[in-house]
N, C-alpha and C positions, 0 to 999 in steps of 0.2 A: 198583703197576701194575695197570691195568685188564685183565681178561681178554677182554671184548667191548665194543667201543665203536661209536657211530655218529657219524661224521665229516661234518659240513656243510662243504662247500666252495663259496665264492660263485663265480658265473659270471665275475665280474670278475678272480678269481685266475687264470684260464684264457686271459686275453686280453692284448693289448698295445695301445699307442696306434695302432699301424698296422693291426692285425688283431683282429677280434672272436673268432676262435678261433685262438689262437697255440700251435702245437705245441711250440715251445721252452719256453713256460711250463707247457704241460700235461705235458711230459716232466719237467720239474722237480718238478711236483706229484706225478707218479707216482713218482719217486724218494723223495719225502718219505713218501708212503703205504707205500712198500716198507719204510721203517725201521720203521713200526709192525707191519707184517707179519712182518718178520724178527725183531722182539722178541717174537713169540709171541701177538700180539693177534689176535682175530677182528675184522675190520674191515668195517663196513657204511658206505656213503657215499652221501649225498644231495648232487647237484650243483645249483646254482643255474643260472638261464638269463639273468641280467641283462646278460651281455655280448652277448647276441643280442636278447632280448626280454623285457621285464618288464610284465606285464599292468597292474599298478597305476600304472605310469607314464603310461598313455594317458589322455586326456580325452575327446575326441569320440566315440570308438569304443566298440563294445559291450564292457563289461568281460568278460563270460563269454567271448566269442570271442577277446579278446586274451589272457586266461588260458590258453585251450587253446593259443594260439600259444606262450606262455611254457612250457607243459608240453613241446611238441615241442622247444623250445630246450634244455631240460634233458637231453632224450634225445640230442641231438646232442653235447652236452658228455660225458655218460656214455659213449657210444661212442667218443668221442675218447680219453678217459682210459682205457677198457678196452684200446684198442689199445696204448697206451703201456705199461700195466701187463704185458700179456701179452709185449710185447718185452723187458721186464726180467725176465721169467721167473716173474711173479707170476699164478697161476691166478685169473681174474677172470670174473664172470658179471653181466650186466646184466638187471635185473628192472624191468619198467615197471607203473606203476599203470593204465595204458591199454594195452589189447591192441594189440600190433603185432608179430605173430609172426615176420614176416620179418627183424626186426632184434634182437630181445631176448625174453626169456622173461617170461611174466606174473607178477606178484607175487602170491606167498602167503607168509604168515608162516612156515608149516611148511617150504616150499621154501627159503626165505632162510635159516632156522636150520641146515637140513640142509647147504646150501652153505657156511655159515660153519664149521660143525663138521667139513667136509671140508677146511678150509684154504684156501677161496676168498675173495678180497675180493669183495663183493657191492655193486654200484652200483644204486642205486635211482632210476629215471627217472620223469619225468612227475609229480613232486611227489606229492601225496596222490591225484591224478586228478580233484579238484574245483576249480572256479573259486573265487575269493575267498579262498583259503588260500595262504599263503606257503610256500616251501620251508623256512623255518625251522620252521614248524608241521609240515610233513611230516616233517621230521627228528626233532621230538619224538615224533610218531606212530609212525615207524619204529623209533625207538629202544625205544620200549616194547613194540612188537610182537615185536622180536627179543630182548627181554629184556637189553638193553645194561646195562652197569654205569654208563655215563655218556655224556652227549651232548656232543661236542666241537665247539665253533664256532670254526673257523679264520677269523679275521678279518684285515683290513688294519691293524688296530692291535693293540697287545700285551696288551691288558686292557680292562676297563670302566672308564670315567672318569665323573666328576660332570658333565662337559660335553665338548664336541668338543675334544680337546687340541691339534689343529691351529689352532683359533680362540681357544682360552683357554689361555694358559700357565699359569694358576693351577688349571687342572682337576686334581682330586684323583683319583689312581690307586687303585683297590680291589684288595686281594689276595683279599678274601672278602666275599661279600654273601648276605643271605638272599632269598628269593624275595620276601617282603613288602617288603623294601627297594627291590628293583628296581622293583617294581609302585607302591609309594607315591610314590617320587621320580621316576618316569617315566624311569629310566635306559635308555639305548639298548643294551641287552644283546642282546635279540632281541625279537620281536613280542610283543604282549600275549597272544594266544592260545597261542603256544608256552610262555611262562613260566608261564601259568596251568595248562596241562596238565602241565608238570613239577612244578609245585608240588602238584598233586592226587595225583600218583603217586610223589612223593618221588624223582624222578629228577635226580640231580646234573648240573650243566652246568659245563663248563670253556670259558672265553672266552680265546683266545690267539692270537698271531700264527702264521700258517702257517709262518713260518721257524724257529719254536721246536719244531717237531713232534719232533725228534730228542730234545729234552729230555723232551717228554711221553712218548716211548718208553722212556726211562730212568727214568720214574717221579718226576722232579723236580717241584718246585713251580713252575708258571709261570702267568702270566695271572691271571684271577680265576676262583675257584670260587664257584659259587652253589648253595646248598642250604638246607635248614631249620635248620641248626644256628646258634645265636647265638654269636658270640665271647665 
């Protein structure tokens, strides 16, 4: 079992078909995060913003400005998740890569580590603070800054596959992959910048379904592990 992790949660996991910010889904996600916290893990979380605004999906608009809007979307999700975690009795702090002192603390690696060591869940808002970088890349960056043991990517699928399993019933499920295999085969585990950063710093990645988080807390083998080790 890991001691300190960075958990990436997509914005879509916090939404429903009716509402882009669905507190029933957020409350369930908070309960899932509590399982990691109760297991003794130090948990940092990066939330995506795709349920509200994703800059890369825009076409005609200015990409930098749209990415700024996406950063604000992640802050909304982080504050909502913080509210639900606190109501579950989990001490939680939101730290933003972009200064917004009325709503959350400003991110520093030292402050984040101190909060984690004090038993708080740390929610990282506003991605990396820079346009053109995804929240997956921000997750890899924050994981390295807080010296996490692993980057946990909670997805809507239960592992990495050779193709989209919803479209291709013959898609192969991987239990283990190397960084090189992911890059060479263009597997959709995470974006190119994030996987390259993890490879350079030898940070292991676990891709799994959010519903399996309790098994992760127990240290069971779930999803797909990505690292430098060849089977």
